[in-house]
C-alpha positions in Angstrom: 33.4 11.8 -25.6 34.5 9.4 -28.3 38.5 8.7 -27.2 40.8 10.1 -29.4 43.0 6.8 -29.8 43.6 5.5 -33.3 42.0 2.4 -34.0 43.7 -0.3 -36.0 39.6 -1.2 -38.3 40.4 -4.9 -39.0 36.7 -5.0 -40.7 35.8 -2.4 -42.6 32.3 -0.7 -42.0 32.0 0.4 -45.5 32.9 -2.9 -47.0 30.5 -4.5 -45.3 27.9 -2.1 -45.7 28.3 -2.0 -49.9 29.5 -5.5 -50.8 27.9 -8.0 -48.2 24.8 -8.6 -47.4 24.5 -10.0 -43.7 22.0 -8.0 -41.7 24.8 -7.5 -38.6 28.1 -6.8 -38.2 30.0 -7.5 -35.1 33.0 -5.4 -34.1 35.2 -6.0 -31.3 33.7 -3.1 -28.8 29.9 -3.2 -30.4 27.4 -4.7 -33.0 26.2 -2.7 -36.3 23.1 -3.5 -38.0 21.5 -2.7 -41.3 18.6 -1.4 -42.5 17.1 -0.4 -46.2 16.3 3.3 -47.3 13.2 2.0 -48.0 12.9 2.0 -44.3 13.1 5.0 -43.5 9.7 6.0 -41.9 9.6 3.1 -39.7 13.1 3.9 -38.6 12.7 7.5 -38.0 9.7 6.8 -35.4 11.2 4.9 -33.6 14.4 6.7 -32.6 15.4 10.3 -32.1 18.7 11.0 -33.8 19.7 10.5 -37.5 23.0 11.2 -39.2 23.6 11.4 -42.9 27.2 11.1 -44.3 27.9 11.9 -48.0 31.4 11.0 -49.0 33.3 10.6 -52.4 34.1 6.6 -52.7 37.0 6.8 -54.9 39.2 8.9 -52.7 41.2 6.1 -50.1 41.9 8.3 -47.7 38.4 9.3 -46.9 37.5 5.9 -47.2 40.1 5.4 -44.5 38.9 7.8 -42.4 35.1 7.2 -42.1 35.7 3.3 -41.5 38.5 4.6 -38.9 35.9 7.0 -37.1 32.6 4.0 -37.8 35.0 2.1 -35.5 35.4 4.5 -32.7 31.4 5.0 -32.4 31.5 1.8 -30.9 33.4 2.9 -28.0 30.9 5.0 -26.8 27.6 3.8 -24.4 25.6 5.8 -26.9 26.1 4.5 -29.6 28.1 0.7 -28.9 25.1 -0.5 -31.0 23.9 1.5 -33.5 21.9 1.3 -37.2 23.4 2.5 -40.9 21.7 2.3 -43.9 23.7 2.5 -47.5 22.5 5.8 -49.7 23.3 5.5 -53.3 22.2 7.9 -56.3 22.5 8.1 -59.4 26.2 10.1 -59.3 29.6 8.6 -58.2 29.0 9.7 -54.3 27.6 7.4 -51.9 26.2 8.1 -48.7 25.0 6.5 -45.2 22.7 6.7 -42.5 23.0 6.2 -39.3 20.5 5.6 -36.1 20.7 6.7 -32.6 18.8 6.2 -29.2 19.7 9.9 -28.6 21.2 12.7 -30.5 24.6 12.8 -29.0 27.2 15.7 -30.5 30.1 13.5 -29.4 29.3 11.4 -32.4 30.8 13.9 -34.7 33.2 15.1 -32.2 36.0 13.3 -33.9 34.5 13.2 -37.1 37.6 13.3 -40.2 37.2 17.2 -41.2 40.0 17.1 -44.0 38.3 14.4 -45.6 36.2 14.4 -48.7 32.9 13.7 -46.9 30.2 15.6 -45.4 27.5 15.1 -42.5 24.6 16.6 -41.5 21.8 16.0 -38.7 18.1 14.6 -40.3 16.6 17.0 -37.9 13.0 16.8 -40.1 11.1 14.7 -42.5 12.7 15.3 -46.2 11.6 16.2 -49.0 11.3 12.6 -51.2 13.3 12.4 -54.0 10.7 9.9 -56.1 7.8 12.2 -55.4 7.5 15.2 -57.8 9.1 18.3 -56.2 10.1 21.6 -56.6 13.9 22.9 -56.3 14.8 26.5 -56.5 17.9 27.6 -56.8 20.0 30.7 -56.6 22.0 31.4 -59.8 25.4 32.9 -58.7 27.9 31.0 -56.8 25.3 28.1 -56.7 24.0 27.3 -59.8 27.5 28.4 -61.4 30.6 28.9 -60.2 31.1 32.6 -60.8 29.0 36.1 -59.9 27.8 37.5 -63.2 27.8 41.3 -62.1 31.8 40.9 -61.3 32.4 39.2 -64.5 30.7 42.0 -66.7 32.2 44.9 -64.5 35.5 43.2 -65.2 35.6 42.7 -69.5 33.5 46.3 -69.1 36.7 47.7 -67.1 35.0 48.6 -63.8 35.5 46.1 -61.9 37.1 48.2 -58.4 34.3 50.4 -59.3 31.7 47.8 -58.7 33.6 45.7 -56.0 33.6 49.4 -53.8 29.8 48.7 -54.3 29.8 45.3 -53.1 31.9 46.1 -50.7 29.7 48.7 -49.1 26.2 46.5 -49.5 27.9 43.4 -47.2 28.9 46.3 -44.5 25.0 46.8 -44.6 25.2 50.7 -46.5 22.9 49.6 -49.4 20.1 47.4 -49.6 19.8 45.0 -52.4 17.7 47.5 -54.9 20.1 50.2 -54.1 23.3 47.9 -54.5 22.1 46.6 -57.7 21.2 49.6 -59.5 24.1 51.3 -58.1 26.5 48.6 -59.6 24.7 48.2 -62.7 25.0 51.6 -63.6 28.8 51.3 -63.6 28.2 48.9 -66.7 26.9 52.2 -68.7 28.2 52.5 -72.0 29.7 48.5 -72.5 29.6 46.6 -75.3 26.5 44.2 -75.3 29.0 41.8 -77.0 30.4 41.3 -73.6 26.9 39.7 -72.1 27.5 37.2 -75.6 30.8 36.2 -74.3 30.1 35.7 -70.5 27.0 33.3 -71.6 29.3 31.2 -73.9 31.6 30.6 -70.5 29.4 30.3 -67.8 31.1 27.6 -65.6 28.4 25.4 -64.5 28.6 24.3 -61.0 30.6 20.8 -60.7 27.9 18.2 -59.9 24.8 20.1 -60.6 24.0 18.4 -63.9 24.2 14.9 -62.5 21.6 16.0 -59.4 19.1 17.8 -62.1 19.4 14.8 -64.0 18.0 12.2 -61.1 15.6 14.8 -60.4 14.0 15.1 -63.9 13.6 11.4 -63.7 11.1 11.9 -60.8 9.0 14.6 -62.6 11.1 17.6 -60.7 10.3 21.2 -61.7 13.8 22.9 -61.7 13.7 26.6 -61.3 16.3 29.4 -61.5 15.6 32.8 -59.2 18.4 35.1 -59.4 19.2 38.8 -58.6 21.7 38.5 -61.6 20.6 39.1 -65.4 18.1 37.5 -67.7 20.6 36.7 -70.4 22.0 34.1 -67.6 19.5 32.4 -66.5 18.1 32.4 -69.9 20.8 30.7 -71.4 21.0 28.4 -68.3 17.6 27.1 -68.6 18.5 26.5 -72.0 21.2 24.1 -71.5 20.4 22.7 -68.3 16.7 22.2 -69.3 15.1 24.1 -66.4 11.4 24.8 -66.3 11.6 28.2 -65.4 13.8 30.8 -64.7 13.6 34.8 -63.2 16.2 37.5 -63.0 16.7 41.4 -63.6 16.5 42.4 -67.1 19.2 45.1 -68.1 18.6 47.6 -70.8 20.4 47.9 -73.8 20.2 50.2 -76.2 21.8 50.4 -79.6 24.0 47.5 -78.6 24.8 49.3 -75.3 24.2 49.0 -72.2 22.5 52.1 -70.8 23.7 51.2 -67.3 19.9 50.6 -65.6 17.4 47.4 -65.0 13.7 47.4 -65.8 10.5 45.7 -64.4 10.5 44.6 -60.7 13.5 43.8 -59.4 14.1 40.2 -57.9 15.1 40.6 -54.4 15.3 38.7 -51.5 11.3 38.7 -51.4 10.7 38.2 -55.1 12.7 35.2 -54.9 10.9 33.8 -52.1 7.7 34.4 -53.8 9.0 32.3 -56.8 8.9 29.5 -54.2 5.1 29.8 -53.5 4.3 30.6 -57.2 6.0 27.8 -58.6 4.5 25.4 -56.3 1.0 26.7 -56.4 1.2 26.7 -60.4 2.7 23.0 -60.7 0.4 21.4 -57.7 3.7 20.5 -56.2 2.7 19.2 -52.8 3.3 20.2 -48.7 7.2 18.9 -47.8 8.4 18.6 -51.3 9.3 22.8 -52.1 13.5 22.5 -51.8 15.7 25.9 -52.2 19.3 26.0 -52.2 21.6 28.9 -52.1 25.1 30.3 -51.2 24.0 34.3 -49.6 22.1 36.0 -47.1 19.9 37.2 -49.7 19.0 33.7 -50.2 17.7 33.5 -46.5 13.6 34.4 -47.0 13.9 31.9 -50.0 15.3 28.8 -48.2 13.0 29.6 -45.5 9.9 29.7 -47.7 10.9 26.3 -48.8 10.1 23.3 -47.4 13.5 22.0 -47.2 16.5 25.1 -47.7 19.5 24.2 -48.1 23.1 26.2 -48.1 25.5 25.7 -50.5 29.4 26.5 -49.8 27.5 29.7 -48.2 28.2 32.8 -46.0 27.4 32.0 -42.2 24.5 34.1 -42.5 22.8 31.6 -44.6 24.2 28.6 -42.7 22.9 29.5 -39.4 19.3 29.9 -41.3 19.6 26.4 -43.3 18.2 23.1 -42.6 21.4 21.4 -44.3 24.9 23.0 -45.0 26.9 21.5 -47.9 30.3 22.5 -47.9 32.8 20.1 -48.4 31.3 18.4 -51.9 30.0 19.6 -54.8 26.4 19.3 -56.5 26.4 15.6 -56.1 26.0 16.0 -52.7 21.7 17.8 -53.4 20.2 14.8 -54.5 21.5 12.8 -50.7 19.6 15.9 -49.0 16.4 14.1 -50.1 14.8 10.9 -49.3 14.9 8.0 -51.4 
């Protein structure tokens, strides 16, 4: 195990990594060498363990905690000498990648858990940021901060009734389609104006616009596939400049919701199929299909993708995901790709 003894860091690894150009840094208990992210393929074939860390460099406590952690790594036999690579993207986060000769969980035993930093092991080839790719996103609690059905229910005065149906679904008493249709039925008689009002106030997930802007620069295709409703995904498509959007269609008659949906239900399998169909439509190459979500309904979708991401997700999804983001906002997304 890495010793928990606190080390006073006389030489900042982060300062050296971000502001100096020397290739090697000597520390009291070991040595750190740098490489470039462009050398990823060569490095990955020569080592058996790679760890990525993404963090907010504006938080001084986080930077100090990471420097202390990096210094302590040199106290172990496994990591007394390690290589490090600076990761930069077109947003205010920074990242670095560490490579070791053997994966060893002791490396993250003392990772600063209270910091604004996220780590993940690189266990497979990552999709390449600079090559055209496909990103398929869930909407509720992923692309936006809310669950639209809950907000609509509250605005229609039936929040408690819808919450009870949601609880039944979470207990496994209803499948997704049953849950969807039952919850929508509670909205019968509501004025369609609540949809317009909610569309005008959709809270986009912090950091998402930064990451999508960078993906667009590299000709990525951007899609939302949601178990929610078409007015909201179409609004997001326009606001965020997405290439496609899929969701369930509410039936509205004479300005009033009638409590039903029409057409194919966008369930878990439908969302998984979107990954395949859109990749085929746009000729997205193998390894470049990425999906991100937060709930169990997203499991087939992230499993269908080449890289499945869990964002502030429920435990079931995190267990299935290739990478989990749970400490940072959506700016971390592009750090999950190979630059």
